[in-house]
C-alpha positions, -999 to 999 in steps of 0.1 A, spaced: -27 212 -719 -63 203 -723 -78 170 -713 -110 153 -726 -126 125 -706 -143 98 -726 -167 74 -707 -175 38 -713 -206 22 -727 -225 24 -693 -210 58 -684 -217 94 -687 -197 126 -685 -206 129 -648 -188 96 -642 -155 115 -644 -165 142 -619 -141 135 -590 -112 127 -613 -119 157 -636 -121 180 -605 -88 168 -592 -72 175 -626 -87 210 -627 -73 216 -592 -39 205 -605 -41 230 -633 -54 209 -662 -85 223 -679 -107 196 -693 -139 186 -709 -159 154 -703 -183 144 -731 -216 126 -731 -210 104 -761 -235 107 -790 -269 94 -779 -260 99 -742 -274 127 -721 -283 157 -743 -259 147 -771 -277 139 -803 -271 105 -817 -253 98 -850 -264 75 -879 -246 53 -887 -233 47 -852 -197 39 -860 -163 46 -844 -155 69 -874 -186 88 -866 -177 89 -829 -142 103 -837 -158 129 -859 -182 139 -832 -154 142 -808 -135 165 -833 -167 185 -836 -169 189 -798 -133 201 -797 -140 226 -824 -170 238 -805 -148 245 -775 -119 259 -795 -96 230 -784 -72 223 -812 -54 194 -794 -60 174 -762 -49 145 -741 -77 119 -744 -85 100 -713 -107 71 -722 -123 43 -701 -132 11 -718 -152 20 -749 -139 56 -744 -104 43 -748 -114 28 -781 -128 61 -792 -94 76 -782 -76 51 -804 -100 58 -833 -94 95 -828 -57 89 -832 -63 68 -864 -86 93 -879 -75 127 -865 -40 123 -851 -33 160 -853 -58 166 -826 -43 141 -801 -16 153 -777 -15 121 -756 -36 90 -747 -46 75 -715 -63 41 -722 -79 26 -691 -94 -9 -690 -96 -8 -727 -84 -29 -757 -74 -22 -793 -100 -45 -808 -132 -64 -801 -133 -86 -832 -157 -90 -861 -193 -81 -855 -205 -112 -874 -185 -136 -852 -202 -161 -829 -186 -146 -797 -196 -111 -807 -231 -120 -816 -234 -139 -783 -220 -109 -764 -247 -86 -779 -275 -111 -773 -265 -116 -737 -262 -78 -730 -295 -71 -747 -315 -100 -733 -327 -82 -702 -340 -52 -723 -357 -75 -748 -374 -92 -719 -389 -60 -708 -364 -49 -681 -353 -12 -678 -318 0 -679 -319 4 -642 -326 -34 -640 -297 -40 -664 -274 -19 -642 -285 -36 -610 -276 -70 -625 -245 -60 -645 -226 -34 -626 -218 -57 -596 -202 -82 -619 -178 -56 -633 -162 -44 -600 -136 -61 -578 -149 -89 -556 -167 -76 -525 -166 -40 -536 -195 -20 -520 -181 16 -520 -200 47 -531 -188 42 -567 -211 12 -570 -242 34 -567 -226 60 -590 -220 34 -617 -255 21 -614 -269 56 -617 -249 64 -648 -259 31 -666 -295 36 -655 -295 69 -673 -285 55 -707 -314 49 -731 -319 14 -745 -314 29 -780 -281 44 -772 -270 13 -754 -279 -9 -783 -262 14 -808 -230 15 -787 -229 -23 -783 -234 -27 -821 -203 -3 -827 -182 -20 -800 -182 -54 -816 -170 -39 -849 -140 -22 -833 -105 -30 -848 -75 -7 -843 -46 -31 -836 -27 -19 -867 -28 17 -853 -8 8 -821 27 9 -836 19 42 -853 12 61 -821 38 88 -816 22 107 -787 28 99 -750 6 70 -739 -4 55 -705 -23 22 -704 -40 14 -671 -55 -20 -661 -75 -31 -632 -63 -61 -612 -96 -79 -612 -109 -67 -646 -124 -96 -665 -136 -75 -695 -102 -60 -704 -79 -82 -685 -45 -68 -673 -27 -91 -698 -47 -76 -726 -39 -41 -716 -3 -49 -711 0 -64 -745 -15 -33 -759 10 -11 -741 38 -33 -754 28 -26 -790 27 12 -786 61 28 -788 73 41 -754 39 35 -737 37 33 -700 17 5 -683 2 4 -648 -21 -21 -631 -42 -7 -602 -47 -32 -574 -80 -39 -558 -102 -28 -587 -122 -43 -615 -133 -30 -649 -150 0 -634 -118 13 -619 -126 49 -623 -158 45 -602 -141 21 -577 -110 41 -568 -111 75 -584 -83 87 -561 -60 58 -572 -68 66 -608 -60 102 -603 -27 93 -585 -18 73 -616 -30 100 -641 -14 132 -626 23 121 -627 18 110 -663 4 144 -672 32 162 -654 57 142 -673 44 154 -706 35 189 -697 
């Protein structure tokens, strides 16, 4: 069984390193992608979820992976859902962490306000490191100061402003609620107790709309649960993988 790890908007392939290694040690081969525009991955134009799903399919082709369990955090979970909607034959299972099935319509007031708020520091001349310094602490559990905090800041700092803006623009267009009842592969939905971006209630409702999906809420973590408690995330992931192997 192959796994593919899909990072969030401020992540990188390297964000998954401890979790990916634990899965390899448990006998599960895996890939972790740098999303288009991130790291050395060329960007795509237009930057859409269909384009991201096609890029993921191309990555699988390049590595001779016909089918995989997709493990997605935040925006990465949305890419996983889009992959199911667009290339379901490539999906063996889904792990949707701190994610949701929709963001709304990009022209809506909330969505436009969200983009404006996230881009304001960059437009004011700040660097992505500055953005990370201000934003990352607001996305973890209250009082969290573990090594994952620096790792999350480093990942977000490495994202280019162009890639960040493109991903934000795609994010607010995302809509796959209608796909949830069609999912026929094993699915695990994981929430973080203190997540204010994809609240546990949102993740639980998503799980309830996916046939036979499992739902877990990790205690003591926020939206960046994979950075905050990689061991707890792995402890939730491996039993799921064993149950579908």
